[in-house]
C-alpha positions in Angstrom: -28.3 85.1 -130.7 -24.8 85.9 -129.4 -23.1 88.3 -131.8 -19.7 88.8 -130.0 -17.9 86.7 -127.5 -14.7 87.1 -125.4 -12.6 84.1 -124.4 -10.9 84.3 -121.0 -8.1 81.8 -120.5 -6.1 81.2 -117.3 -3.1 79.0 -118.0 -1.7 78.0 -114.7 1.1 75.8 -113.4 -1.1 72.7 -113.2 -4.4 73.6 -114.8 -6.0 75.5 -117.6 -9.3 77.4 -116.9 -11.4 79.1 -119.6 -14.7 81.0 -119.9 -16.6 82.3 -122.9 -18.4 85.5 -122.1 -21.2 87.3 -123.9 -19.6 90.7 -124.6 -22.9 92.5 -124.3 -24.4 90.9 -121.2 -21.1 89.8 -119.5 -22.7 86.5 -118.9 -20.6 83.3 -118.8 -21.8 81.1 -121.7 -19.2 78.3 -121.5 -16.6 77.2 -118.9 -14.1 74.4 -118.3 -11.3 73.5 -115.9 -8.7 70.8 -116.7 -5.3 69.7 -115.6 -2.8 70.1 -118.4 -0.2 67.6 -117.2 2.6 70.0 -118.3 1.1 70.3 -121.8 -0.1 73.8 -121.5 -0.2 74.8 -125.2 -1.8 71.5 -126.2 -4.5 71.9 -123.5 -5.2 75.4 -124.7 -5.5 74.2 -128.2 -8.0 71.5 -127.1 -10.1 74.1 -125.3 -10.2 76.4 -128.3 -11.2 73.6 -130.6 -14.1 72.8 -128.3 -15.1 76.4 -127.9 -15.1 76.7 -131.7 -17.5 73.8 -131.9 -19.7 75.3 -129.2 -20.0 78.6 -131.0 -19.9 77.8 -134.7 -22.0 80.7 -135.8 -19.8 83.4 -134.2 -17.3 84.6 -136.9 -13.6 85.0 -135.9 -13.8 88.8 -136.3 -16.4 88.8 -133.5 -14.2 87.0 -131.1 -11.7 88.6 -128.6 -9.4 86.7 -126.4 -7.6 87.6 -123.1 -5.2 85.3 -121.4 -3.6 85.3 -117.9 -1.7 82.9 -115.6 1.9 81.9 -115.2 1.9 80.0 -118.5 -0.2 82.5 -120.5 2.5 84.9 -121.6 4.1 82.9 -124.4 0.7 81.9 -125.9 -0.7 85.4 -126.2 1.0 86.5 -129.4 0.4 83.3 -131.4 -3.3 83.6 -130.6 -3.7 87.4 -131.0 -4.7 87.5 -127.3 -4.1 90.3 -124.8 -2.1 89.1 -121.8 -3.5 90.3 -118.5 -1.6 90.2 -115.2 -3.2 87.6 -112.9 -3.7 89.8 -109.8 -5.4 92.5 -111.9 -7.7 89.8 -113.4 -8.7 88.4 -110.1 -9.2 91.8 -108.6 -11.5 93.0 -111.4 -13.5 89.8 -111.3 -14.1 90.2 -107.6 -15.1 93.9 -108.0 -17.5 92.9 -110.8 -19.1 89.9 -109.1 -18.7 90.7 -105.3 -18.4 94.5 -104.7 -19.0 93.8 -101.0 -15.9 91.6 -100.7 -13.2 92.9 -98.4 -10.6 90.1 -98.8 -9.7 87.3 -101.2 -7.7 84.2 -100.4 -6.7 82.4 -103.6 -4.6 79.2 -103.8 -3.2 78.1 -107.1 -1.1 75.2 -108.2 2.2 76.9 -107.3 1.3 80.2 -105.8 -0.9 81.7 -103.1 -2.2 85.2 -102.8 -4.3 87.3 -100.5 -5.9 90.5 -101.7 -7.3 93.0 -99.2 -9.8 95.7 -100.3 -10.0 99.0 -98.4 -12.5 101.9 -98.9 -11.4 105.5 -98.4 -13.7 106.9 -95.7 -13.7 110.3 -97.3 -13.9 109.6 -101.1 -15.5 106.2 -100.9 -12.8 105.0 -103.4 -11.9 101.3 -103.1 -8.3 100.2 -103.4 -6.8 96.7 -103.4 -3.4 95.5 -102.1 -2.0 92.1 -102.8 0.5 89.9 -101.0 1.7 86.9 -103.0 3.9 83.8 -102.6 5.1 82.8 -106.1 8.6 81.8 -105.2 8.0 78.5 -103.4 5.2 75.9 -103.7 4.7 75.8 -100.0 1.1 76.5 -99.1 -0.2 75.8 -102.6 -2.0 73.1 -104.5 1.2 71.5 -105.7 2.2 70.6 -102.1 -1.3 69.2 -101.5 -1.0 67.1 -104.6 2.4 65.6 -103.7 1.3 64.9 -100.1 -1.9 63.2 -101.3 0.3 60.8 -103.3 2.7 60.2 -100.3 -0.2 59.3 -98.0 -1.8 57.1 -100.6 -5.1 59.0 -100.7 -6.9 59.2 -104.1 -8.1 62.6 -105.2 -11.8 61.5 -104.9 -11.2 60.4 -101.3 -9.4 63.6 -100.5 -12.3 65.6 -101.8 -14.6 63.9 -99.2 -12.5 64.7 -96.2 -13.7 67.1 -93.5 -11.5 69.1 -91.2 -10.9 67.7 -87.8 -8.5 69.5 -85.5 -8.7 67.0 -82.6 -5.6 65.1 -83.8 -3.2 67.4 -85.6 0.5 66.7 -86.1 3.4 69.0 -86.9 3.9 69.8 -90.6 6.4 72.4 -91.7 4.6 75.1 -93.8 7.4 77.5 -94.7 8.9 75.1 -97.3 7.1 72.6 -99.6 10.1 70.2 -99.4 10.1 70.3 -95.6 6.3 69.7 -95.6 6.8 66.6 -97.7 9.5 65.3 -95.4 7.2 65.7 -92.4 4.4 64.0 -94.3 6.7 61.0 -95.1 7.7 60.7 -91.5 4.1 60.8 -90.3 3.3 58.0 -92.8 6.2 55.9 -91.6 4.9 56.2 -88.0 1.5 55.0 -89.0 -0.5 58.2 -88.6 -3.9 57.8 -90.5 -4.1 59.6 -93.9 -7.0 61.8 -92.8 -5.1 63.1 -89.8 -2.1 63.9 -92.0 -4.1 65.8 -94.6 -5.9 67.8 -91.9 -2.5 68.6 -90.4 -1.3 69.8 -93.8 -4.4 71.9 -94.3 -3.9 73.6 -90.9 -0.2 74.2 -91.7 -1.1 75.8 -95.1 -3.8 78.0 -93.6 -1.8 79.2 -90.7 1.3 79.9 -92.8 -0.7 82.0 -95.3 -2.6 83.8 -92.6 0.6 84.7 -90.7 2.7 85.7 -93.7 0.5 86.9 -96.5 -1.9 89.0 -94.4 1.0 91.3 -93.5 -0.6 92.2 -90.2 -4.1 92.9 -91.7 -7.1 91.4 -90.1 -9.1 89.9 -92.9 -12.7 91.0 -92.6 -15.9 89.6 -94.1 -16.9 89.1 -96.7 -13.9 86.9 -97.5 -13.8 84.9 -100.8 -12.0 81.6 -101.1 -10.8 81.2 -104.7 -8.7 78.8 -106.8 -8.8 75.1 -107.4 -7.7 73.8 -103.9 -10.2 76.1 -102.1 -13.0 75.1 -104.5 -12.6 71.3 -104.5 -11.3 70.5 -101.0 -14.0 70.9 -98.3 -11.5 70.2 -95.5 -9.4 73.1 -96.6 -12.5 75.4 -96.7 -13.5 74.2 -93.2 -10.0 74.9 -91.9 -10.2 78.6 -93.1 -13.5 78.9 -91.4 -12.0 77.5 -88.2 -8.9 79.6 -88.0 -10.0 83.0 -89.3 -12.8 83.4 -86.6 -10.2 82.4 -84.0 -8.1 85.3 -85.1 -11.2 87.6 -85.0 -11.8 86.5 -81.4 -8.1 87.1 -80.4 -8.1 90.6 -82.0 -11.5 91.6 -80.6 -13.0 92.0 -84.0 -16.8 92.1 -83.7 -17.9 90.0 -86.6 -21.7 89.2 -87.1 -22.2 86.0 -85.2 -25.7 85.6 -86.4 -24.5 85.1 -90.0 -23.3 81.6 -91.0 -19.5 81.3 -91.4 -20.2 79.9 -94.9 -21.5 83.4 -95.9 -18.8 85.3 -94.1 -16.0 83.1 -95.6 -17.5 81.9 -98.8 -16.6 79.9 -101.9 -18.6 81.7 -104.6 -20.0 80.1 -107.8 -17.2 79.4 -110.3 -14.6 80.2 -107.7 -11.9 78.4 -109.8 -12.6 80.6 -112.8 -12.2 84.1 -111.4 -8.9 84.9 -113.1 -10.2 83.7 -116.5 -13.3 85.8 -116.1 -11.4 88.8 -114.7 -9.1 88.7 -117.7 -12.1 89.4 -119.9 -13.4 92.1 -117.6 -9.9 93.8 -117.8 -9.6 93.3 -121.5 -13.0 94.7 -122.4 -11.8 98.1 -121.1 -9.2 98.1 -123.8 -9.8 99.5 -127.3 -11.9 97.2 -129.6 -8.9 96.3 -131.7 -7.0 94.8 -128.7 -7.2 91.0 -128.2 -8.7 90.1 -131.6 -8.6 86.3 -131.8 -6.2 85.2 -134.5 -7.4 81.6 -134.8 -5.5 78.3 -134.2 -2.7 78.4 -136.9 -0.3 80.5 -134.8 -0.8 78.2 -131.8 -0.3 75.1 -133.8 2.9 76.5 -135.3 4.1 77.4 -131.7 3.5 73.9 -130.6 5.3 72.4 -133.6 8.1 74.9 -134.0 8.0 77.9 -131.7 8.5 76.1 -128.5 11.5 74.2 -129.8 13.0 77.5 -131.0 12.5 79.0 -127.5 14.2 76.0 -125.9 17.1 76.3 -128.3 17.5 80.0 -127.5 17.6 79.3 -123.7 20.1 76.5 -124.1 23.0 78.8 -124.8 26.1 78.2 -127.0 27.3 74.6 -127.4 30.0 73.3 -125.1 33.5 73.3 -126.6 35.2 70.1 -125.8 39.0 69.8 -126.1 
């Protein structure tokens, strides 16, 4: 019987991800991933109600909660949760689950990050450095979502696409708005949807590899994390096409007898690493940190607190004369 659990919640710009972890074994007992459709607190509330139903025998005093993601900060206090910075969460999850990993490429709804792990040759100590795009939605899941709509391709069809670089077209990758403009122009000229989406994937991959790597050569094992990398095979295949080309150009002698799917891999639960990592980070804190406070505070935040925050940000009323 599970005596103590920890809830890890990743509240992102487009989705909420959650795991329930056995504190003793660190095993994931429950997981979910849902789009929140801009209703982040309501989605978190729904998750927690379902988690309560799944673990009715675990008393509240035996539950800890850790929260991360761009939308997690305001929800931490009402829930009694500890907020964990997202890069720290992802890094700890990777170190716990894949100590052999040397790089991480994570695409979120409105950010992208590349984490590079290096080992000190003398001390053996491992350090991580992160480069992140969180100022513009270019090269992220939001751009892919918008372009899917513009080409008229349903999500279930997009998830079946495979990468084909035989007929690629120019798509601007430095700006999400410019990318959408190029997509619209391609649609108007009658370019097939699959060619457009492959062109978009190639633009996203090359943009992130040229900017976020900061001159580093990403070396295997490379992990592909986040929703877009998890659910879009054509995007995975594009990474596996372009990264080995860079290895060849730079003379990096990678193991050619190992399948690319193992050198550049999408691990199990790849969309949940930030949620799981928030628990790994939080469990290093004192036992009093992150004690779950139940749902009353979150319900009050939904009904009253959010309105108060909006009022505070609105500024003084206009004086009309």
